mmCIF file of the N, C-alpha and C atoms, coordinates in Angstrom:
data_MODEL
# 
_entry.id   MODEL 
# 
loop_
_atom_site.group_PDB 
_atom_site.id 
_atom_site.type_symbol 
_atom_site.label_atom_id 
_atom_site.label_alt_id 
_atom_site.label_comp_id 
_atom_site.label_asym_id 
_atom_site.label_entity_id 
_atom_site.label_seq_id 
_atom_site.pdbx_PDB_ins_code 
_atom_site.Cartn_x 
_atom_site.Cartn_y 
_atom_site.Cartn_z 
_atom_site.occupancy 
_atom_site.B_iso_or_equiv 
_atom_site.pdbx_formal_charge 
_atom_site.auth_seq_id 
_atom_site.auth_comp_id 
_atom_site.auth_asym_id 
_atom_site.auth_atom_id 
_atom_site.pdbx_PDB_model_num 
ATOM 1   N N  . MET A 1 1  ? 176.888 296.842 123.320 1.00 0.00 ? 1  MET A N  1 
ATOM 2   C CA . MET A 1 1  ? 177.375 296.100 124.384 1.00 0.00 ? 1  MET A CA 1 
ATOM 3   C C  . MET A 1 1  ? 176.337 295.368 125.216 1.00 0.00 ? 1  MET A C  1 
ATOM 4   N N  . ALA A 1 2  ? 176.650 294.193 125.633 1.00 0.00 ? 2  ALA A N  1 
ATOM 5   C CA . ALA A 1 2  ? 175.729 293.632 126.526 1.00 0.00 ? 2  ALA A CA 1 
ATOM 6   C C  . ALA A 1 2  ? 175.801 293.884 127.820 1.00 0.00 ? 2  ALA A C  1 
ATOM 7   N N  . ASP A 1 3  ? 176.588 294.670 128.271 1.00 0.00 ? 3  ASP A N  1 
ATOM 8   C CA . ASP A 1 3  ? 176.850 294.869 129.669 1.00 0.00 ? 3  ASP A CA 1 
ATOM 9   C C  . ASP A 1 3  ? 175.653 295.687 130.305 1.00 0.00 ? 3  ASP A C  1 
ATOM 10  N N  . SER A 1 4  ? 175.540 295.545 131.661 1.00 0.00 ? 4  SER A N  1 
ATOM 11  C CA . SER A 1 4  ? 174.523 296.182 132.367 1.00 0.00 ? 4  SER A CA 1 
ATOM 12  C C  . SER A 1 4  ? 174.719 297.801 132.323 1.00 0.00 ? 4  SER A C  1 
ATOM 13  N N  . TYR A 1 5  ? 173.723 298.580 132.437 1.00 0.00 ? 5  TYR A N  1 
ATOM 14  C CA . TYR A 1 5  ? 173.867 299.815 132.575 1.00 0.00 ? 5  TYR A CA 1 
ATOM 15  C C  . TYR A 1 5  ? 174.653 300.515 133.773 1.00 0.00 ? 5  TYR A C  1 
ATOM 16  N N  . GLU A 1 6  ? 174.583 299.621 134.627 1.00 0.00 ? 6  GLU A N  1 
ATOM 17  C CA . GLU A 1 6  ? 175.500 299.925 135.755 1.00 0.00 ? 6  GLU A CA 1 
ATOM 18  C C  . GLU A 1 6  ? 176.753 299.663 135.848 1.00 0.00 ? 6  GLU A C  1 
ATOM 19  N N  . THR A 1 7  ? 177.347 299.286 134.862 1.00 0.00 ? 7  THR A N  1 
ATOM 20  C CA . THR A 1 7  ? 178.677 298.873 134.746 1.00 0.00 ? 7  THR A CA 1 
ATOM 21  C C  . THR A 1 7  ? 179.512 300.183 134.289 1.00 0.00 ? 7  THR A C  1 
ATOM 22  N N  . THR A 1 8  ? 180.298 300.775 135.131 1.00 0.00 ? 8  THR A N  1 
ATOM 23  C CA . THR A 1 8  ? 181.170 301.821 134.610 1.00 0.00 ? 8  THR A CA 1 
ATOM 24  C C  . THR A 1 8  ? 182.651 301.321 134.503 1.00 0.00 ? 8  THR A C  1 
ATOM 25  N N  . ARG A 1 9  ? 183.354 302.006 133.692 1.00 0.00 ? 9  ARG A N  1 
ATOM 26  C CA . ARG A 1 9  ? 184.796 301.843 133.310 1.00 0.00 ? 9  ARG A CA 1 
ATOM 27  C C  . ARG A 1 9  ? 185.596 302.895 133.663 1.00 0.00 ? 9  ARG A C  1 
ATOM 28  N N  . GLU A 1 10 ? 186.850 302.910 133.966 1.00 0.00 ? 10 GLU A N  1 
ATOM 29  C CA . GLU A 1 10 ? 187.674 303.876 134.164 1.00 0.00 ? 10 GLU A CA 1 
ATOM 30  C C  . GLU A 1 10 ? 188.184 304.287 132.942 1.00 0.00 ? 10 GLU A C  1 
ATOM 31  N N  . ILE A 1 11 ? 188.419 305.732 132.680 1.00 0.00 ? 11 ILE A N  1 
ATOM 32  C CA . ILE A 1 11 ? 189.228 306.150 131.568 1.00 0.00 ? 11 ILE A CA 1 
ATOM 33  C C  . ILE A 1 11 ? 190.118 307.172 131.873 1.00 0.00 ? 11 ILE A C  1 
ATOM 34  N N  . GLU A 1 12 ? 191.355 307.356 131.395 1.00 0.00 ? 12 GLU A N  1 
ATOM 35  C CA . GLU A 1 12 ? 192.281 308.250 131.748 1.00 0.00 ? 12 GLU A CA 1 
ATOM 36  C C  . GLU A 1 12 ? 192.889 308.884 130.498 1.00 0.00 ? 12 GLU A C  1 
ATOM 37  N N  . ILE A 1 13 ? 193.131 310.187 130.460 1.00 0.00 ? 13 ILE A N  1 
ATOM 38  C CA . ILE A 1 13 ? 193.580 311.120 129.364 1.00 0.00 ? 13 ILE A CA 1 
ATOM 39  C C  . ILE A 1 13 ? 194.870 311.957 130.048 1.00 0.00 ? 13 ILE A C  1 
ATOM 40  N N  . GLU A 1 14 ? 195.837 312.238 129.004 1.00 0.00 ? 14 GLU A N  1 
ATOM 41  C CA . GLU A 1 14 ? 196.850 313.391 129.541 1.00 0.00 ? 14 GLU A CA 1 
ATOM 42  C C  . GLU A 1 14 ? 196.519 314.608 128.826 1.00 0.00 ? 14 GLU A C  1 
ATOM 43  N N  . LEU A 1 15 ? 196.573 315.667 129.399 1.00 0.00 ? 15 LEU A N  1 
ATOM 44  C CA . LEU A 1 15 ? 196.052 316.921 128.930 1.00 0.00 ? 15 LEU A CA 1 
ATOM 45  C C  . LEU A 1 15 ? 196.973 317.850 129.561 1.00 0.00 ? 15 LEU A C  1 
ATOM 46  N N  . ASN A 1 16 ? 197.826 318.528 128.585 1.00 0.00 ? 16 ASN A N  1 
ATOM 47  C CA . ASN A 1 16 ? 198.841 319.782 129.169 1.00 0.00 ? 16 ASN A CA 1 
ATOM 48  C C  . ASN A 1 16 ? 199.722 318.920 130.189 1.00 0.00 ? 16 ASN A C  1 
ATOM 49  N N  . GLY A 1 17 ? 200.200 317.913 130.158 1.00 0.00 ? 17 GLY A N  1 
ATOM 50  C CA . GLY A 1 17 ? 201.096 317.175 131.067 1.00 0.00 ? 17 GLY A CA 1 
ATOM 51  C C  . GLY A 1 17 ? 200.459 316.561 132.403 1.00 0.00 ? 17 GLY A C  1 
ATOM 52  N N  . LEU A 1 18 ? 199.190 316.909 132.503 1.00 0.00 ? 18 LEU A N  1 
ATOM 53  C CA . LEU A 1 18 ? 198.396 316.399 133.744 1.00 0.00 ? 18 LEU A CA 1 
ATOM 54  C C  . LEU A 1 18 ? 197.660 315.252 133.266 1.00 0.00 ? 18 LEU A C  1 
ATOM 55  N N  . ARG A 1 19 ? 197.521 314.186 134.065 1.00 0.00 ? 19 ARG A N  1 
ATOM 56  C CA . ARG A 1 19 ? 196.617 313.153 133.908 1.00 0.00 ? 19 ARG A CA 1 
ATOM 57  C C  . ARG A 1 19 ? 195.084 313.389 134.379 1.00 0.00 ? 19 ARG A C  1 
ATOM 58  N N  . HIS A 1 20 ? 194.205 313.150 133.728 1.00 0.00 ? 20 HIS A N  1 
ATOM 59  C CA . HIS A 1 20 ? 192.679 313.376 134.282 1.00 0.00 ? 20 HIS A CA 1 
ATOM 60  C C  . HIS A 1 20 ? 192.093 311.913 133.985 1.00 0.00 ? 20 HIS A C  1 
ATOM 61  N N  . ARG A 1 21 ? 191.330 311.363 135.309 1.00 0.00 ? 21 ARG A N  1 
ATOM 62  C CA . ARG A 1 21 ? 190.825 310.130 135.215 1.00 0.00 ? 21 ARG A CA 1 
ATOM 63  C C  . ARG A 1 21 ? 189.131 310.505 135.618 1.00 0.00 ? 21 ARG A C  1 
ATOM 64  N N  . GLY A 1 22 ? 188.485 309.672 134.807 1.00 0.00 ? 22 GLY A N  1 
ATOM 65  C CA . GLY A 1 22 ? 186.989 309.981 134.887 1.00 0.00 ? 22 GLY A CA 1 
ATOM 66  C C  . GLY A 1 22 ? 186.450 308.427 134.728 1.00 0.00 ? 22 GLY A C  1 
ATOM 67  N N  . ARG A 1 23 ? 185.239 308.168 134.597 1.00 0.00 ? 23 ARG A N  1 
ATOM 68  C CA . ARG A 1 23 ? 184.468 307.120 134.335 1.00 0.00 ? 23 ARG A CA 1 
ATOM 69  C C  . ARG A 1 23 ? 183.413 307.212 133.351 1.00 0.00 ? 23 ARG A C  1 
ATOM 70  N N  . TYR A 1 24 ? 183.363 306.169 132.578 1.00 0.00 ? 24 TYR A N  1 
ATOM 71  C CA . TYR A 1 24 ? 182.093 305.950 131.438 1.00 0.00 ? 24 TYR A CA 1 
ATOM 72  C C  . TYR A 1 24 ? 181.329 304.869 131.527 1.00 0.00 ? 24 TYR A C  1 
ATOM 73  N N  . ARG A 1 25 ? 180.211 304.925 130.956 1.00 0.00 ? 25 ARG A N  1 
ATOM 74  C CA . ARG A 1 25 ? 179.367 303.792 130.628 1.00 0.00 ? 25 ARG A CA 1 
ATOM 75  C C  . ARG A 1 25 ? 178.679 303.875 129.407 1.00 0.00 ? 25 ARG A C  1 
ATOM 76  N N  . VAL A 1 26 ? 178.179 302.711 128.795 1.00 0.00 ? 26 VAL A N  1 
ATOM 77  C CA . VAL A 1 26 ? 177.574 302.800 127.560 1.00 0.00 ? 26 VAL A CA 1 
ATOM 78  C C  . VAL A 1 26 ? 176.025 302.251 127.667 1.00 0.00 ? 26 VAL A C  1 
ATOM 79  N N  . MET A 1 27 ? 175.164 303.176 127.237 1.00 0.00 ? 27 MET A N  1 
ATOM 80  C CA . MET A 1 27 ? 173.862 302.680 127.287 1.00 0.00 ? 27 MET A CA 1 
ATOM 81  C C  . MET A 1 27 ? 173.044 303.015 125.906 1.00 0.00 ? 27 MET A C  1 
ATOM 82  N N  . ALA A 1 28 ? 172.730 302.026 125.435 1.00 0.00 ? 28 ALA A N  1 
ATOM 83  C CA . ALA A 1 28 ? 172.014 302.021 124.191 1.00 0.00 ? 28 ALA A CA 1 
ATOM 84  C C  . ALA A 1 28 ? 172.635 302.940 123.190 1.00 0.00 ? 28 ALA A C  1 
ATOM 85  N N  . GLY A 1 29 ? 173.801 302.669 122.754 1.00 0.00 ? 29 GLY A N  1 
ATOM 86  C CA . GLY A 1 29 ? 174.488 303.459 121.812 1.00 0.00 ? 29 GLY A CA 1 
ATOM 87  C C  . GLY A 1 29 ? 174.991 304.720 122.223 1.00 0.00 ? 29 GLY A C  1 
ATOM 88  N N  . THR A 1 30 ? 174.987 305.052 123.444 1.00 0.00 ? 30 THR A N  1 
ATOM 89  C CA . THR A 1 30 ? 175.269 306.491 124.096 1.00 0.00 ? 30 THR A CA 1 
ATOM 90  C C  . THR A 1 30 ? 176.326 306.285 125.110 1.00 0.00 ? 30 THR A C  1 
ATOM 91  N N  . VAL A 1 31 ? 177.452 307.082 124.819 1.00 0.00 ? 31 VAL A N  1 
ATOM 92  C CA . VAL A 1 31 ? 178.611 306.920 125.744 1.00 0.00 ? 31 VAL A CA 1 
ATOM 93  C C  . VAL A 1 31 ? 178.346 308.126 126.833 1.00 0.00 ? 31 VAL A C  1 
ATOM 94  N N  . ILE A 1 32 ? 178.318 307.796 128.138 1.00 0.00 ? 32 ILE A N  1 
ATOM 95  C CA . ILE A 1 32 ? 178.064 308.930 129.315 1.00 0.00 ? 32 ILE A CA 1 
ATOM 96  C C  . ILE A 1 32 ? 179.409 308.889 130.118 1.00 0.00 ? 32 ILE A C  1 
ATOM 97  N N  . VAL A 1 33 ? 180.010 310.031 130.215 1.00 0.00 ? 33 VAL A N  1 
ATOM 98  C CA . VAL A 1 33 ? 181.321 310.497 130.703 1.00 0.00 ? 33 VAL A CA 1 
ATOM 99  C C  . VAL A 1 33 ? 181.061 311.066 132.196 1.00 0.00 ? 33 VAL A C  1 
ATOM 100 N N  . TYR A 1 34 ? 181.563 310.683 133.223 1.00 0.00 ? 34 TYR A N  1 
ATOM 101 C CA . TYR A 1 34 ? 181.584 311.340 134.563 1.00 0.00 ? 34 TYR A CA 1 
ATOM 102 C C  . TYR A 1 34 ? 182.993 311.791 134.771 1.00 0.00 ? 34 TYR A C  1 
ATOM 103 N N  . TYR A 1 35 ? 182.960 313.051 135.149 1.00 0.00 ? 35 TYR A N  1 
ATOM 104 C CA . TYR A 1 35 ? 184.397 313.717 135.715 1.00 0.00 ? 35 TYR A CA 1 
ATOM 105 C C  . TYR A 1 35 ? 184.239 314.788 136.609 1.00 0.00 ? 35 TYR A C  1 
ATOM 106 N N  . GLU A 1 36 ? 184.549 314.727 137.764 1.00 0.00 ? 36 GLU A N  1 
ATOM 107 C CA . GLU A 1 36 ? 184.484 315.593 138.911 1.00 0.00 ? 36 GLU A CA 1 
ATOM 108 C C  . GLU A 1 36 ? 182.823 315.578 139.073 1.00 0.00 ? 36 GLU A C  1 
ATOM 109 N N  . SER A 1 37 ? 182.343 316.853 138.789 1.00 0.00 ? 37 SER A N  1 
ATOM 110 C CA . SER A 1 37 ? 180.856 317.051 139.274 1.00 0.00 ? 37 SER A CA 1 
ATOM 111 C C  . SER A 1 37 ? 180.227 317.113 137.769 1.00 0.00 ? 37 SER A C  1 
ATOM 112 N N  . GLU A 1 38 ? 181.030 316.862 136.752 1.00 0.00 ? 38 GLU A N  1 
ATOM 113 C CA . GLU A 1 38 ? 180.214 316.906 135.429 1.00 0.00 ? 38 GLU A CA 1 
ATOM 114 C C  . GLU A 1 38 ? 180.028 315.871 134.743 1.00 0.00 ? 38 GLU A C  1 
ATOM 115 N N  . ILE A 1 39 ? 178.906 315.730 134.018 1.00 0.00 ? 39 ILE A N  1 
ATOM 116 C CA . ILE A 1 39 ? 178.600 314.710 133.180 1.00 0.00 ? 39 ILE A CA 1 
ATOM 117 C C  . ILE A 1 39 ? 178.255 315.287 131.660 1.00 0.00 ? 39 ILE A C  1 
ATOM 118 N N  . LYS A 1 40 ? 178.790 314.179 130.676 1.00 0.00 ? 40 LYS A N  1 
ATOM 119 C CA . LYS A 1 40 ? 178.668 314.477 129.304 1.00 0.00 ? 40 LYS A CA 1 
ATOM 120 C C  . LYS A 1 40 ? 178.121 313.295 128.564 1.00 0.00 ? 40 LYS A C  1 
ATOM 121 N N  . PHE A 1 41 ? 177.652 313.423 127.552 1.00 0.00 ? 41 PHE A N  1 
ATOM 122 C CA . PHE A 1 41 ? 177.072 312.139 126.976 1.00 0.00 ? 41 PHE A CA 1 
ATOM 123 C C  . PHE A 1 41 ? 177.099 312.490 125.338 1.00 0.00 ? 41 PHE A C  1 
ATOM 124 N N  . ALA A 1 42 ? 177.506 311.305 124.557 1.00 0.00 ? 42 ALA A N  1 
ATOM 125 C CA . ALA A 1 42 ? 177.360 311.611 122.895 1.00 0.00 ? 42 ALA A CA 1 
ATOM 126 C C  . ALA A 1 42 ? 177.054 310.229 122.421 1.00 0.00 ? 42 ALA A C  1 
ATOM 127 N N  . ASP A 1 43 ? 176.253 309.924 121.178 1.00 0.00 ? 43 ASP A N  1 
ATOM 128 C CA . ASP A 1 43 ? 176.257 308.525 120.434 1.00 0.00 ? 43 ASP A CA 1 
ATOM 129 C C  . ASP A 1 43 ? 177.511 308.374 120.169 1.00 0.00 ? 43 ASP A C  1 
ATOM 130 N N  . HIS A 1 44 ? 177.868 306.927 120.181 1.00 0.00 ? 44 HIS A N  1 
ATOM 131 C CA . HIS A 1 44 ? 179.226 306.403 119.641 1.00 0.00 ? 44 HIS A CA 1 
ATOM 132 C C  . HIS A 1 44 ? 179.216 305.952 118.051 1.00 0.00 ? 44 HIS A C  1 
ATOM 133 N N  . GLY A 1 45 ? 178.145 305.868 117.525 1.00 0.00 ? 45 GLY A N  1 
ATOM 134 C CA . GLY A 1 45 ? 177.979 305.499 116.049 1.00 0.00 ? 45 GLY A CA 1 
ATOM 135 C C  . GLY A 1 45 ? 178.943 304.626 115.765 1.00 0.00 ? 45 GLY A C  1 
ATOM 136 N N  . ILE A 1 46 ? 179.809 304.819 114.562 1.00 0.00 ? 46 ILE A N  1 
ATOM 137 C CA . ILE A 1 46 ? 180.747 303.893 114.156 1.00 0.00 ? 46 ILE A CA 1 
ATOM 138 C C  . ILE A 1 46 ? 181.888 303.931 115.037 1.00 0.00 ? 46 ILE A C  1 
ATOM 139 N N  . ASN A 1 47 ? 182.336 304.808 115.888 1.00 0.00 ? 47 ASN A N  1 
ATOM 140 C CA . ASN A 1 47 ? 183.386 305.043 116.410 1.00 0.00 ? 47 ASN A CA 1 
ATOM 141 C C  . ASN A 1 47 ? 183.304 304.022 117.875 1.00 0.00 ? 47 ASN A C  1 
ATOM 142 N N  . GLY A 1 48 ? 184.473 303.495 118.288 1.00 0.00 ? 48 GLY A N  1 
ATOM 143 C CA . GLY A 1 48 ? 184.303 302.800 119.430 1.00 0.00 ? 48 GLY A CA 1 
ATOM 144 C C  . GLY A 1 48 ? 184.073 303.397 120.695 1.00 0.00 ? 48 GLY A C  1 
ATOM 145 N N  . PRO A 1 49 ? 183.226 303.000 121.809 1.00 0.00 ? 49 PRO A N  1 
ATOM 146 C CA . PRO A 1 49 ? 182.813 303.671 122.930 1.00 0.00 ? 49 PRO A CA 1 
ATOM 147 C C  . PRO A 1 49 ? 183.774 304.449 123.636 1.00 0.00 ? 49 PRO A C  1 
ATOM 148 N N  . GLU A 1 50 ? 185.057 303.713 123.749 1.00 0.00 ? 50 GLU A N  1 
ATOM 149 C CA . GLU A 1 50 ? 186.216 304.198 124.523 1.00 0.00 ? 50 GLU A CA 1 
ATOM 150 C C  . GLU A 1 50 ? 186.735 305.284 123.675 1.00 0.00 ? 50 GLU A C  1 
ATOM 151 N N  . VAL A 1 51 ? 186.905 305.519 122.510 1.00 0.00 ? 51 VAL A N  1 
ATOM 152 C CA . VAL A 1 51 ? 187.246 306.519 121.927 1.00 0.00 ? 51 VAL A CA 1 
ATOM 153 C C  . VAL A 1 51 ? 186.492 307.673 122.092 1.00 0.00 ? 51 VAL A C  1 
ATOM 154 N N  . VAL A 1 52 ? 185.115 307.706 122.038 1.00 0.00 ? 52 VAL A N  1 
ATOM 155 C CA . VAL A 1 52 ? 184.199 308.696 122.166 1.00 0.00 ? 52 VAL A CA 1 
ATOM 156 C C  . VAL A 1 52 ? 184.208 309.070 123.759 1.00 0.00 ? 52 VAL A C  1 
ATOM 157 N N  . ALA A 1 53 ? 184.528 308.140 124.697 1.00 0.00 ? 53 ALA A N  1 
ATOM 158 C CA . ALA A 1 53 ? 184.686 308.610 125.977 1.00 0.00 ? 53 ALA A CA 1 
ATOM 159 C C  . ALA A 1 53 ? 186.225 309.542 126.326 1.00 0.00 ? 53 ALA A C  1 
ATOM 160 N N  . LYS A 1 54 ? 186.996 309.136 125.584 1.00 0.00 ? 54 LYS A N  1 
ATOM 161 C CA . LYS A 1 54 ? 188.340 309.821 125.699 1.00 0.00 ? 54 LYS A CA 1 
ATOM 162 C C  . LYS A 1 54 ? 188.046 311.361 125.077 1.00 0.00 ? 54 LYS A C  1 
ATOM 163 N N  . TRP A 1 55 ? 187.362 311.628 123.924 1.00 0.00 ? 55 TRP A N  1 
ATOM 164 C CA . TRP A 1 55 ? 187.038 312.829 123.508 1.00 0.00 ? 55 TRP A CA 1 
ATOM 165 C C  . TRP A 1 55 ? 186.109 313.521 124.453 1.00 0.00 ? 55 TRP A C  1 
ATOM 166 N N  . LEU A 1 56 ? 185.082 312.912 124.979 1.00 0.00 ? 56 LEU A N  1 
ATOM 167 C CA . LEU A 1 56 ? 184.413 313.605 125.955 1.00 0.00 ? 56 LEU A CA 1 
ATOM 168 C C  . LEU A 1 56 ? 185.141 313.955 127.295 1.00 0.00 ? 56 LEU A C  1 
ATOM 169 N N  . LEU A 1 57 ? 185.913 313.151 127.754 1.00 0.00 ? 57 LEU A N  1 
ATOM 170 C CA . LEU A 1 57 ? 186.725 313.433 128.786 1.00 0.00 ? 57 LEU A CA 1 
ATOM 171 C C  . LEU A 1 57 ? 187.711 314.601 128.424 1.00 0.00 ? 57 LEU A C  1 
ATOM 172 N N  . THR A 1 58 ? 188.314 314.652 127.385 1.00 0.00 ? 58 THR A N  1 
ATOM 173 C CA . THR A 1 58 ? 189.146 315.874 126.990 1.00 0.00 ? 58 THR A CA 1 
ATOM 174 C C  . THR A 1 58 ? 188.284 317.209 127.160 1.00 0.00 ? 58 THR A C  1 
ATOM 175 N N  . ASP A 1 59 ? 187.003 317.037 126.524 1.00 0.00 ? 59 ASP A N  1 
ATOM 176 C CA . ASP A 1 59 ? 186.230 318.344 126.541 1.00 0.00 ? 59 ASP A CA 1 
ATOM 177 C C  . ASP A 1 59 ? 186.043 318.598 128.098 1.00 0.00 ? 59 ASP A C  1 
ATOM 178 N N  . LEU A 1 60 ? 185.467 317.801 128.952 1.00 0.00 ? 60 LEU A N  1 
ATOM 179 C CA . LEU A 1 60 ? 185.174 318.017 130.140 1.00 0.00 ? 60 LEU A CA 1 
ATOM 180 C C  . LEU A 1 60 ? 186.441 318.483 130.979 1.00 0.00 ? 60 LEU A C  1 
ATOM 181 N N  . ALA A 1 61 ? 187.544 317.918 130.623 1.00 0.00 ? 61 ALA A N  1 
ATOM 182 C CA . ALA A 1 61 ? 188.809 318.421 131.433 1.00 0.00 ? 61 ALA A CA 1 
ATOM 183 C C  . ALA A 1 61 ? 189.208 319.885 130.963 1.00 0.00 ? 61 ALA A C  1 
ATOM 184 N N  . HIS A 1 62 ? 189.150 320.140 129.723 1.00 0.00 ? 62 HIS A N  1 
ATOM 185 C CA . HIS A 1 62 ? 189.314 321.592 129.102 1.00 0.00 ? 62 HIS A CA 1 
ATOM 186 C C  . HIS A 1 62 ? 188.204 322.671 129.781 1.00 0.00 ? 62 HIS A C  1 
ATOM 187 N N  . ARG A 1 63 ? 186.910 321.892 129.966 1.00 0.00 ? 63 ARG A N  1 
ATOM 188 C CA . ARG A 1 63 ? 185.999 322.910 130.454 1.00 0.00 ? 63 ARG A CA 1 
ATOM 189 C C  . ARG A 1 63 ? 186.215 323.221 131.914 1.00 0.00 ? 63 ARG A C  1 
ATOM 190 N N  . ILE A 1 64 ? 186.648 322.316 132.863 1.00 0.00 ? 64 ILE A N  1 
ATOM 191 C CA . ILE A 1 64 ? 186.811 322.550 134.195 1.00 0.00 ? 64 ILE A CA 1 
ATOM 192 C C  . ILE A 1 64 ? 188.065 323.370 134.477 1.00 0.00 ? 64 ILE A C  1 
ATOM 193 N N  . ASP A 1 65 ? 189.099 323.116 133.708 1.00 0.00 ? 65 ASP A N  1 
ATOM 194 C CA . ASP A 1 65 ? 190.413 323.815 133.823 1.00 0.00 ? 65 ASP A CA 1 
ATOM 195 C C  . ASP A 1 65 ? 190.024 325.313 133.522 1.00 0.00 ? 65 ASP A C  1 
ATOM 196 N N  . ALA A 1 66 ? 189.401 325.542 132.422 1.00 0.00 ? 66 ALA A N  1 
ATOM 197 C CA . ALA A 1 66 ? 189.069 326.845 132.093 1.00 0.00 ? 66 ALA A CA 1 
ATOM 198 C C  . ALA A 1 66 ? 188.171 327.540 133.346 1.00 0.00 ? 66 ALA A C  1 
ATOM 199 N N  . LYS A 1 67 ? 187.235 326.842 133.987 1.00 0.00 ? 67 LYS A N  1 
ATOM 200 C CA . LYS A 1 67 ? 186.505 327.401 135.043 1.00 0.00 ? 67 LYS A CA 1 
ATOM 201 C C  . LYS A 1 67 ? 187.485 327.680 136.329 1.00 0.00 ? 67 LYS A C  1 
ATOM 202 N N  . LYS A 1 68 ? 188.468 326.719 136.601 1.00 0.00 ? 68 LYS A N  1 
ATOM 203 C CA . LYS A 1 68 ? 189.308 327.076 137.479 1.00 0.00 ? 68 LYS A CA 1 
ATOM 204 C C  . LYS A 1 68 ? 190.323 328.156 137.285 1.00 0.00 ? 68 LYS A C  1 
ATOM 205 N N  . ARG A 1 69 ? 190.617 328.365 136.047 1.00 0.00 ? 69 ARG A N  1 
ATOM 206 C CA . ARG A 1 69 ? 191.613 329.551 135.761 1.00 0.00 ? 69 ARG A CA 1 
ATOM 207 C C  . ARG A 1 69 ? 190.775 330.818 135.869 1.00 0.00 ? 69 ARG A C  1 
ATOM 208 N N  . LYS A 1 70 ? 189.537 330.810 135.392 1.00 0.00 ? 70 LYS A N  1 
ATOM 209 C CA . LYS A 1 70 ? 188.711 332.032 135.402 1.00 0.00 ? 70 LYS A CA 1 
ATOM 210 C C  . LYS A 1 70 ? 188.713 332.337 136.904 1.00 0.00 ? 70 LYS A C  1 
ATOM 211 N N  . SER A 1 71 ? 188.165 331.400 137.814 1.00 0.00 ? 71 SER A N  1 
ATOM 212 C CA . SER A 1 71 ? 187.871 332.000 139.124 1.00 0.00 ? 71 SER A CA 1 
ATOM 213 C C  . SER A 1 71 ? 189.122 332.078 139.971 1.00 0.00 ? 71 SER A C  1 
ATOM 214 N N  . ALA A 1 72 ? 190.452 331.535 139.620 1.00 0.00 ? 72 ALA A N  1 
ATOM 215 C CA . ALA A 1 72 ? 191.571 332.009 140.027 1.00 0.00 ? 72 ALA A CA 1 
ATOM 216 C C  . ALA A 1 72 ? 191.967 333.577 139.823 1.00 0.00 ? 72 ALA A C  1 
ATOM 217 N N  . ARG A 1 73 ? 191.444 334.045 138.689 1.00 0.00 ? 73 ARG A N  1 
ATOM 218 C CA . ARG A 1 73 ? 191.950 335.398 138.380 1.00 0.00 ? 73 ARG A CA 1 
ATOM 219 C C  . ARG A 1 73 ? 190.915 336.299 139.205 1.00 0.00 ? 73 ARG A C  1 
ATOM 220 N N  . ARG A 1 74 ? 189.812 335.901 139.619 1.00 0.00 ? 74 ARG A N  1 
ATOM 221 C CA . ARG A 1 74 ? 188.954 336.786 140.443 1.00 0.00 ? 74 ARG A CA 1 
ATOM 222 C C  . ARG A 1 74 ? 189.507 337.102 141.737 1.00 0.00 ? 74 ARG A C  1 
# 
């Protein structure tokens, strides 16, 4: 992508009936996703950057939901 590294795009997924919205950017073949206070990145290879961003956002949403459930039990 020829976009500047400062350009971020919004991404949204639905997980367990809830919508999760984050932001992502692409830098030198790497997709970086920002969700709440978490950051996750991966190379996008032959997959489109938006597809990889959705996978990463899904993973982050799962992780944060699990943390919230775990802290609510205590």
